[in-house]
C-alpha positions in Angstrom: 7.7 3.6 -20.4 6.0 0.4 -19.1 9.4 -1.2 -18.6 10.6 1.6 -16.3 7.3 1.5 -14.4 7.7 -2.2 -13.9 11.3 -1.8 -12.7 10.4 1.0 -10.2 7.4 -1.1 -9.0 9.4 -4.2 -8.4 12.1 -2.2 -6.6 9.5 -0.8 -4.3 8.0 -4.3 -3.7 11.3 -5.9 -3.1 12.5 -3.1 -0.8 9.2 -3.3 1.2 9.6 -7.0 1.5 13.1 -6.7 2.8 12.0 -4.2 5.4 9.2 -6.5 6.6 11.6 -9.4 6.7 14.1 -7.4 8.7 11.4 -6.4 11.1 10.4 -10.0 11.6 14.0 -11.0 12.3 14.4 -8.1 14.7 11.3 -9.2 16.6 12.8 -12.6 17.0 16.4 -11.5 17.9 16.0 -8.5 20.2 16.4 -9.2 23.9 13.3 -7.6 25.5 9.8 -6.4 24.8 10.5 -2.8 24.1 13.4 -3.4 21.6 11.2 -6.0 19.8 8.4 -3.6 19.6 10.7 -0.9 18.2 12.2 -3.2 15.5 8.7 -4.4 14.5 6.9 -1.0 14.6 9.5 0.9 12.6 9.6 -1.6 9.8 5.8 -2.2 9.9 5.4 1.5 9.0 7.8 1.7 6.1 7.3 -1.8 4.7 3.6 -1.4 3.8 4.2 2.1 2.4 6.7 0.6 -0.1 4.7 -2.5 -0.9 1.5 -0.7 -1.4 3.2 2.0 -3.5 4.6 -0.8 -5.7 1.2 -2.3 -6.1 -0.3 1.1 -6.9 2.2 1.5 -9.7 1.2 -1.9 -11.1 -2.5 -1.1 -10.8 -2.3 2.0 -12.9 -4.7 5.0 -12.4 -7.9 3.1 -11.7 -10.3 2.5 -8.8 -8.0 0.0 -7.0 -5.6 2.9 -6.3 -8.3 4.6 -4.2 -8.8 1.3 -2.3 -5.1 0.8 -1.8 -4.7 4.4 -0.6 -7.5 3.8 2.0 -5.8 0.6 3.2 -2.5 2.4 3.4 -4.0 5.2 5.4 -5.7 2.7 7.8 -2.3 0.9 8.3 -0.5 4.1 8.9 -3.0 5.2 11.5 -3.5 1.9 13.3 0.1 0.5 13.4 1.8 3.2 15.5 -1.3 3.5 17.6 -1.3 -0.2 18.4 2.5 -0.1 19.2 1.9 2.8 21.5 -1.0 1.1 23.3 1.1 -2.1 23.7 4.0 -0.2 25.1 1.7 1.7 27.5 0.1 -1.5 28.6 3.4 -3.2 29.2 4.7 -0.2 31.2 1.5 -0.2 33.3 1.9 -4.0 33.9 5.3 -3.4 35.3 7.7 -4.4 32.5 10.8 -2.3 32.9 12.2 -0.7 29.8 15.8 -0.9 31.0 17.0 -3.9 29.0 16.7 -6.5 31.8 15.5 -9.9 30.7 13.8 -10.7 34.0 10.0 -10.2 34.2 8.7 -7.5 36.6 8.6 -8.5 40.2 11.5 -11.1 40.1 14.3 -8.6 40.9 
């Protein structure tokens, strides 16, 4: 049973790491602010879920699971909120979401 638990845990950890890596590459490769934020925010939501779930399986049913669950809840509440606040601030600053690479005011 421990072997199966280890395999599932490492699959979750590896998959979460791949999602976080893809989000980082997407943040570097996308052409404008809004597509970068989309790539990063989507993978920043699923990546920590998978990684923390894998660590929870490794920790067993002990007090660290409660702490990890609190961290996961905090990440799930603050990540999308921060992305939304950043997008709203960019929109108010005049950054157009149309895919143009020129900053606002240079058209």
